[in-house]
C-alpha positions as CSV (number, residue, x, y, z in Angstrom):
1,X,0.0,0.0,0.0
2,X,1.2,3.5,-0.8
3,X,0.7,6.9,0.7
4,X,1.5,9.1,-2.4
5,X,-1.7,11.0,-2.3
6,X,-1.9,11.2,1.4
7,X,1.5,12.9,1.3
8,X,0.4,15.3,-1.5
9,X,-2.6,16.4,0.6
10,X,-0.5,16.7,3.8
11,X,2.0,18.9,2.0
12,X,-0.9,21.2,0.8
13,X,-2.3,21.3,4.4
14,X,1.1,22.0,5.9
15,X,1.7,24.8,3.4
16,X,-1.7,26.3,4.3
17,X,-3.0,25.9,0.8
18,X,-5.7,23.4,1.7
19,X,-8.3,23.6,4.5
20,X,-10.1,20.3,5.1
21,X,-13.4,19.9,7.0
22,X,-14.2,16.3,8.1
23,X,-17.6,14.8,8.7
24,X,-17.8,11.3,10.2
25,X,-21.2,9.6,10.6
26,X,-23.1,6.3,10.5
27,X,-25.1,5.6,7.4
28,X,-28.5,7.3,6.7
29,X,-27.9,9.9,9.4
30,X,-28.5,12.8,7.0
31,X,-24.7,13.4,6.9
32,X,-24.8,13.9,3.1
33,X,-27.3,16.8,3.8
34,X,-24.7,18.3,6.2
35,X,-22.0,17.8,3.7
36,X,-24.0,19.6,1.0
37,X,-25.0,22.4,3.3
38,X,-21.4,23.0,4.4
39,X,-20.4,22.9,0.7
40,X,-22.7,26.0,0.2
41,X,-20.7,28.1,2.6
42,X,-18.7,30.8,0.7
43,X,-15.6,29.5,2.5
44,X,-15.8,25.9,1.3
45,X,-15.1,25.3,-2.4
46,X,-15.3,21.6,-2.8
47,X,-17.1,18.5,-1.6
48,X,-15.7,15.0,-1.5
49,X,-18.3,12.3,-0.8
50,X,-17.2,9.0,0.9
51,X,-13.8,8.6,-0.7
52,X,-13.1,5.5,1.4
53,X,-16.1,3.6,0.2
54,X,-14.0,0.8,-1.2
55,X,-12.8,-0.1,2.3
56,X,-15.5,-2.7,2.0
57,X,-13.0,-4.7,-0.1
58,X,-10.3,-6.7,1.7
59,X,-7.5,-5.5,-0.5
60,X,-8.5,-1.8,-0.2
61,X,-5.6,0.7,-0.4
62,X,-6.4,3.7,1.7
63,X,-4.4,5.9,-0.7
64,X,-7.2,5.4,-3.2
65,X,-9.4,7.4,-0.8
66,X,-6.8,10.2,-0.5
67,X,-6.6,10.2,-4.3
68,X,-10.3,10.9,-4.5
69,X,-9.9,13.9,-2.1
70,X,-6.9,15.1,-4.1
71,X,-8.8,14.9,-7.4
72,X,-11.9,16.6,-5.9
73,X,-9.8,19.8,-5.3
74,X,-8.4,19.8,-8.8
75,X,-5.5,17.3,-8.6
76,X,-2.2,18.2,-10.2
77,X,-3.6,21.3,-11.9
78,X,-4.4,22.8,-8.4
79,X,-1.1,21.5,-6.9
80,X,0.9,23.3,-9.5
81,X,-0.9,26.6,-9.0
82,X,-0.4,29.1,-6.2
83,X,-4.0,29.0,-5.1
84,X,-5.6,28.1,-1.8
85,X,-8.7,26.0,-1.5
86,X,-11.0,24.1,0.9
87,X,-12.9,20.9,0.9
88,X,-15.5,19.1,3.1
89,X,-14.9,15.4,3.2
90,X,-17.8,13.2,4.5
91,X,-17.1,9.6,5.3
92,X,-19.0,6.7,7.1
93,X,-17.8,5.7,10.5
94,X,-17.4,2.1,9.6
95,X,-15.4,2.7,6.4
96,X,-13.0,5.2,8.0
97,X,-12.9,3.0,11.1
98,X,-11.3,0.2,9.1
99,X,-7.7,-0.1,10.3
100,X,-8.3,3.1,12.2
101,X,-7.8,5.2,9.1
102,X,-9.6,8.1,10.8
103,X,-6.4,8.8,12.7
104,X,-4.5,9.6,9.6
105,X,-7.4,11.4,7.8
106,X,-7.7,13.8,10.8
107,X,-4.1,14.9,10.3
108,X,-5.3,16.7,7.1
109,X,-7.5,19.1,9.1
110,X,-6.9,21.8,11.6
111,X,-10.6,22.3,12.2
112,X,-12.8,20.4,14.7
113,X,-14.0,17.0,13.5
114,X,-17.7,16.9,12.9
115,X,-19.7,13.8,14.2
116,X,-23.2,13.3,13.0
117,X,-25.9,11.3,14.8
118,X,-29.6,10.5,14.3
119,X,-32.1,8.2,16.0
120,X,-30.8,4.7,15.0
121,X,-34.3,3.3,14.4
122,X,-34.6,5.8,11.6
123,X,-31.1,5.3,10.2
124,X,-31.5,1.5,10.2
125,X,-35.0,1.7,8.6
126,X,-33.8,4.1,5.9
127,X,-30.8,1.9,5.1
128,X,-32.9,-1.3,5.1
129,X,-35.4,0.3,2.7
130,X,-32.6,1.3,0.3
131,X,-30.9,-2.1,0.4
132,X,-34.2,-3.9,-0.4
133,X,-35.1,-1.4,-3.1
134,X,-31.8,-2.0,-4.9
135,X,-31.7,-5.8,-4.4
136,X,-32.9,-6.5,-7.9
137,X,-30.4,-4.0,-9.5
138,X,-27.3,-6.0,-8.7
139,X,-26.4,-9.7,-8.4
140,X,-25.4,-11.2,-5.1
141,X,-24.3,-14.8,-4.9
142,X,-25.1,-15.1,-1.2
143,X,-28.7,-13.9,-1.9
144,X,-29.0,-16.2,-4.8
145,X,-27.9,-19.2,-2.7
146,X,-30.4,-18.3,0.0
147,X,-33.3,-18.1,-2.4
148,X,-32.2,-21.4,-4.1
149,X,-32.1,-23.1,-0.7
150,X,-35.6,-21.7,0.1
151,X,-36.9,-23.2,-3.1
152,X,-35.4,-26.6,-2.2
153,X,-36.8,-26.6,1.3
154,X,-40.3,-25.7,0.0
155,X,-40.0,-28.8,-2.2
156,X,-39.0,-31.1,0.7
157,X,-35.2,-31.1,0.3
158,X,-32.7,-30.0,2.9
159,X,-30.8,-27.7,0.5
160,X,-30.3,-26.8,-3.1
161,X,-27.5,-29.3,-3.5
162,X,-29.9,-32.1,-2.6
163,X,-32.5,-30.9,-5.0
164,X,-29.9,-30.4,-7.8
165,X,-28.6,-34.0,-7.3
166,X,-32.1,-35.3,-7.8
167,X,-32.6,-33.2,-10.9
168,X,-29.3,-34.5,-12.4
169,X,-30.3,-38.1,-11.7
170,X,-33.7,-37.6,-13.3
171,X,-35.7,-38.2,-10.2
172,X,-37.2,-34.7,-10.0
173,X,-39.6,-33.9,-12.8
174,X,-41.1,-30.6,-11.7
175,X,-40.2,-27.7,-13.9
176,X,-37.8,-25.0,-12.5
177,X,-38.6,-22.0,-14.7
178,X,-35.7,-19.9,-13.4
179,X,-33.0,-22.3,-14.6
180,X,-31.4,-21.5,-17.9
181,X,-31.5,-25.2,-18.7
182,X,-31.1,-28.6,-17.1
183,X,-27.4,-28.2,-17.4
184,X,-27.6,-25.0,-15.3
185,X,-28.6,-26.9,-12.2
186,X,-25.0,-27.6,-11.2
187,X,-23.4,-24.2,-11.7
188,X,-26.3,-22.0,-10.7
189,X,-25.4,-22.2,-7.0
190,X,-22.0,-20.7,-7.6
191,X,-22.7,-18.5,-10.6
192,X,-24.5,-15.2,-9.9
193,X,-27.0,-14.5,-12.6
194,X,-29.2,-11.4,-12.1
195,X,-32.1,-12.7,-14.1
196,X,-32.2,-15.9,-12.1
197,X,-32.0,-14.0,-8.8
198,X,-34.8,-11.7,-9.8
199,X,-37.0,-14.6,-11.0
200,X,-36.5,-16.1,-7.6
201,X,-37.4,-12.9,-5.9
202,X,-40.6,-12.7,-7.9
203,X,-41.3,-16.3,-7.0
204,X,-41.0,-15.6,-3.3
205,X,-43.3,-12.6,-3.6
206,X,-46.0,-14.4,-5.5
207,X,-45.9,-17.3,-3.0
208,X,-47.1,-14.8,-0.3
209,X,-49.8,-13.3,-2.5
210,X,-47.9,-10.3,-4.1
211,X,-47.7,-9.6,-7.8
212,X,-43.9,-9.5,-8.0
213,X,-40.8,-8.4,-6.1
214,X,-41.5,-4.7,-6.6
215,X,-45.0,-5.1,-5.4
216,X,-43.9,-6.7,-2.1
217,X,-41.2,-4.1,-1.6
218,X,-43.7,-1.2,-2.0
219,X,-46.3,-2.8,0.3
220,X,-44.1,-4.4,2.9
221,X,-41.7,-1.5,3.2
222,X,-44.1,1.4,3.1
223,X,-47.7,0.3,3.6
224,X,-47.3,-2.6,6.1
225,X,-43.8,-1.6,7.5
226,X,-43.2,-5.3,8.0
227,X,-39.4,-5.5,7.9
228,X,-39.3,-8.9,9.6
229,X,-40.6,-10.5,6.4
230,X,-37.3,-9.7,4.7
231,X,-35.2,-11.3,7.5
232,X,-33.7,-14.1,5.5
233,X,-32.9,-11.9,2.5
234,X,-31.2,-9.4,4.8
235,X,-29.2,-12.0,6.7
236,X,-28.1,-13.7,3.5
237,X,-26.2,-10.5,2.7
238,X,-23.3,-11.5,4.9
239,X,-21.0,-8.9,3.4
240,X,-23.2,-6.1,4.8
241,X,-23.9,-7.5,8.3
242,X,-20.4,-6.9,9.7
243,X,-20.3,-3.2,9.1
244,X,-24.0,-2.7,9.9
245,X,-23.2,-3.9,13.4
246,X,-20.1,-1.8,13.5
247,X,-21.3,1.6,12.4
248,X,-22.3,3.0,15.8
249,X,-19.5,1.1,17.6
250,X,-16.9,2.6,15.3
251,X,-18.5,6.0,15.8
252,X,-18.1,5.7,19.6
253,X,-14.5,4.6,19.2
254,X,-13.8,7.6,17.0
255,X,-15.4,10.1,19.3
256,X,-13.5,8.6,22.3
257,X,-10.2,8.8,20.3
258,X,-10.5,12.5,19.7
259,X,-11.7,13.2,23.2
260,X,-8.7,11.3,24.6
261,X,-6.4,13.4,22.3
262,X,-8.2,16.5,23.6
263,X,-8.8,17.2,19.9
264,X,-11.8,19.5,19.5
265,X,-14.9,17.8,17.9
266,X,-18.5,18.7,17.3
267,X,-21.4,16.4,17.7
268,X,-24.6,17.4,15.8
269,X,-27.9,15.5,15.7
270,X,-29.3,16.1,12.3
271,X,-32.8,16.1,13.7
272,X,-31.8,19.2,15.7
273,X,-30.5,20.7,12.4
274,X,-33.7,19.9,10.5
275,X,-35.9,21.3,13.4
276,X,-33.9,24.6,13.5
277,X,-31.9,24.8,10.3
278,X,-30.7,28.4,10.5
279,X,-29.9,28.4,14.2
280,X,-28.0,25.1,14.1
281,X,-26.2,25.9,10.8
282,X,-25.1,29.2,12.1
283,X,-23.8,27.5,15.2
284,X,-21.9,25.0,13.2
285,X,-20.4,27.8,11.1
286,X,-19.4,29.7,14.2
287,X,-17.6,26.6,15.6
288,X,-15.8,26.0,12.3
289,X,-15.0,29.7,11.9
290,X,-16.6,29.9,8.4
291,X,-19.2,32.2,7.0
292,X,-22.9,31.4,6.9
293,X,-24.9,31.8,3.7
294,X,-28.7,31.4,3.3
295,X,-27.9,28.9,0.5
296,X,-26.7,26.5,3.2
297,X,-30.3,25.9,4.2
298,X,-32.1,26.8,1.0
299,X,-30.2,26.1,-2.2
300,X,-33.2,26.2,-4.5
301,X,-33.3,24.3,-7.8
302,X,-29.5,24.1,-8.2
303,X,-28.6,20.5,-8.7
304,X,-27.1,18.7,-5.7
305,X,-23.8,17.4,-6.8
306,X,-20.7,16.2,-4.9
307,X,-17.5,14.6,-5.9
308,X,-18.3,10.9,-5.7
309,X,-17.5,7.6,-7.5
310,X,-21.1,6.4,-6.8
311,X,-22.6,6.8,-10.2
312,X,-24.6,3.6,-10.8
313,X,-28.4,3.7,-10.6
314,X,-28.3,1.4,-7.6
315,X,-25.9,3.8,-5.9
316,X,-27.6,7.1,-6.8
317,X,-30.9,5.8,-5.4
318,X,-29.4,6.2,-1.9
319,X,-29.4,10.0,-2.5
320,X,-32.7,10.4,-4.2
321,X,-34.3,12.5,-1.4
322,X,-31.3,14.9,-1.3
323,X,-31.0,15.1,-5.1
324,X,-34.6,16.2,-5.4
325,X,-34.4,18.7,-2.5
326,X,-34.2,22.4,-2.5
327,X,-33.7,23.1,1.2
328,X,-33.3,21.4,4.6
329,X,-36.6,19.8,5.1
330,X,-38.4,19.3,8.5
331,X,-37.8,15.9,10.3
332,X,-41.3,14.5,10.0
333,X,-40.4,10.8,9.6
334,X,-41.9,8.8,12.5
335,X,-39.6,6.1,13.7
336,X,-40.7,2.4,13.6
337,X,-40.9,0.4,16.8
338,X,-38.2,-2.1,17.5
339,X,-40.4,-5.1,16.9
340,X,-40.9,-4.0,13.3
341,X,-37.3,-5.2,12.6
342,X,-36.0,-8.7,12.2
343,X,-34.7,-10.1,15.5
344,X,-31.0,-9.9,14.5
345,X,-31.4,-6.2,13.8
346,X,-33.3,-5.6,17.1
347,X,-30.4,-7.1,18.9
348,X,-27.7,-4.7,17.6
349,X,-30.1,-1.8,17.9
350,X,-30.6,-2.6,21.6
351,X,-27.1,-3.4,22.5
352,X,-25.1,-1.1,20.3
353,X,-26.8,1.6,18.2
354,X,-29.4,3.0,20.7
355,X,-27.1,3.1,23.8
356,X,-24.3,4.7,21.8
357,X,-26.7,7.2,20.2
358,X,-27.9,8.1,23.7
359,X,-24.4,8.4,25.1
360,X,-23.1,10.6,22.3
361,X,-26.2,12.7,22.2
362,X,-25.1,14.1,25.6
363,X,-22.2,15.7,23.9
364,X,-24.1,17.4,21.1
365,X,-24.0,21.1,20.3
366,X,-27.1,23.1,20.9
367,X,-27.0,26.8,21.0
368,X,-28.6,28.7,24.0
369,X,-30.0,25.5,25.6
370,X,-33.0,25.3,23.3
371,X,-33.7,21.6,24.1
372,X,-37.3,22.2,25.2
373,X,-38.0,24.7,22.4
374,X,-36.9,22.2,19.8
375,X,-39.3,19.5,21.2
376,X,-42.2,22.0,21.2
377,X,-41.9,23.1,17.6
378,X,-44.8,22.1,15.4
379,X,-44.6,20.8,11.9
380,X,-47.1,20.0,9.2
381,X,-47.3,16.3,8.8
382,X,-48.9,14.5,5.8
383,X,-51.0,11.5,6.8
384,X,-49.4,8.5,5.0
385,X,-49.7,4.7,5.1
386,X,-46.5,4.8,7.2
387,X,-47.8,7.1,10.0
388,X,-51.6,6.9,10.0
389,X,-51.8,4.4,12.8
390,X,-49.3,6.3,14.9
391,X,-51.2,9.6,14.5
392,X,-54.5,7.8,15.3
393,X,-53.1,6.4,18.5
394,X,-52.2,9.9,19.6
395,X,-55.7,11.1,18.9
396,X,-54.4,13.6,16.3
397,X,-56.5,12.1,13.6
398,X,-59.8,10.3,13.4
399,X,-60.3,6.7,12.2
400,X,-61.8,8.1,9.0
401,X,-58.9,10.5,8.2
402,X,-57.7,10.1,4.6
403,X,-54.2,9.6,3.3
404,X,-52.8,12.9,2.1
405,X,-54.4,15.1,4.8
406,X,-52.0,17.4,6.7
407,X,-52.0,18.1,10.4
408,X,-49.8,20.0,12.8
409,X,-47.7,17.9,15.2
410,X,-45.2,18.8,17.9
411,X,-41.7,17.4,17.4
412,X,-41.8,15.5,20.7
413,X,-44.7,13.4,19.3
414,X,-43.1,12.8,15.9
415,X,-39.9,11.3,17.3
416,X,-40.2,10.6,21.1
417,X,-36.8,8.8,21.3
418,X,-35.0,11.8,19.9
419,X,-37.1,14.1,22.1
420,X,-35.9,12.3,25.3
421,X,-32.3,13.0,24.4
422,X,-33.3,16.7,24.6
423,X,-35.5,16.4,27.7
424,X,-35.2,13.3,29.9
425,X,-38.1,14.6,32.1
426,X,-40.5,14.0,29.3
427,X,-41.1,10.5,30.6
428,X,-42.9,12.1,33.6
429,X,-45.6,13.7,31.5
430,X,-48.9,11.8,31.5
431,X,-49.4,12.4,27.7
432,X,-46.1,10.6,27.1
433,X,-47.5,7.4,28.5
434,X,-48.5,6.1,25.1
435,X,-44.8,6.4,24.0
436,X,-43.7,4.6,27.1
437,X,-45.8,1.7,25.9
438,X,-45.3,2.0,22.1
439,X,-41.5,2.6,22.3
440,X,-40.9,0.8,25.6
441,X,-37.5,-0.7,24.9
442,X,-36.1,2.3,23.1
443,X,-37.2,4.8,25.6
444,X,-35.9,2.8,28.5
445,X,-32.5,2.5,26.9
446,X,-32.3,6.2,25.9
447,X,-33.7,7.6,29.2
448,X,-31.5,5.4,31.4
449,X,-28.4,6.9,29.7
450,X,-29.3,10.5,29.1
451,X,-30.8,11.0,32.6
452,X,-27.6,9.9,34.3
453,X,-26.7,12.9,36.5
454,X,-30.2,14.2,36.4
455,X,-31.2,13.2,39.9
456,X,-34.8,14.5,39.7
457,X,-35.6,12.4,36.6
458,X,-33.9,9.3,38.0
459,X,-35.8,9.6,41.2
460,X,-39.1,9.8,39.3
461,X,-38.2,6.7,37.3
462,X,-37.1,4.9,40.4
463,X,-40.5,5.6,42.0
464,X,-42.2,4.2,38.9
465,X,-40.1,1.0,39.2
466,X,-38.5,1.7,35.8
467,X,-34.9,1.7,36.9
468,X,-32.7,0.8,39.8
469,X,-29.7,2.8,40.9
470,X,-26.5,1.2,39.8
């Protein structure tokens, strides 16, 4: 592995020709939104989006990431000039956490490191939806094997290998439409074929009464919000599971590293940012010593574009909301309950993501102690298949309310888990009882951590039998 491009960047930084602003975040935490907003500051000229993405490959050379940063600022043409420039670099906590590359990346910046957080129930849901919406856009041998084994089990065999042996021997006569031919039965388990994979996905959907894979994705992901149905498909993607479990753990490791170094860092919850865009963005600009521009919160119809290698349709889909945006939009997404997720996801949400989110949220930057004010702000929420039941339980809409209606809802009722990070005492309020039931596990995890040191809240919870002093 080389460090050619790292050294080129380091020389530019040491010679005060390059100013680098670094964002580190778990996936789907709206960190690309922060990246783009910062990129609209008059003091930041370039954006470099996830240059270390290829860390997912075992033979990844980190200098490839530094090369992406170098090219994003103009490469050799800039290096040979006398100019100065600046770039915001956004990277995922798990990619930059591989081999602790964040330690070296941080040497390219003299500014505080920016850490981004968001309610993990929303980040995991958003990622899960994108993964499943792009499943039929790229082949995956692990998924194909899982689906083939499912077909075999449904037909009374232990695995695809057992079924294929029977086919080769002529003892299995039922037609297998997804095979390219009888000769394909041997190699199909080890040869990824997108058309075969997608045929199997359609077959799985039709077996449960759906028209095809796209139909099941639309209804299960957005109407029914039944993520557990996809458990086997998600678990089969073994290449993703490792970093999904690591994303918040790595973030915690990175925050601790810079704290131990006494290196200044800034923790921002993007829900705070979306509740109060101008106040929070001005605060971030102040901490970074850069100028604020109204374009940082409202950029209009100008296309959202950042320096990235992610140009395939299956990759661009991850940024569809940001690409179609014209401003920082309100955080009106209502989080799912834990039991909506497959059990293996519930486990790492409970043991890793939620506790770490709660712990790091105690370090977040909020100007003028506006915790309560943020929770009380009201937003216009559109009634959708996703949130109709939630809004009905709150008594905010009637049983006969129609999809598409808009109502005004306080932030603390949109995302109660986030709200408790701002105000632990919310759990005392009678109107919050519904959330203590609906989000029982999440609220207990969050409130136990964020209320540490808040003796009044802890005493109330003790009286209610919710916690014991440790």
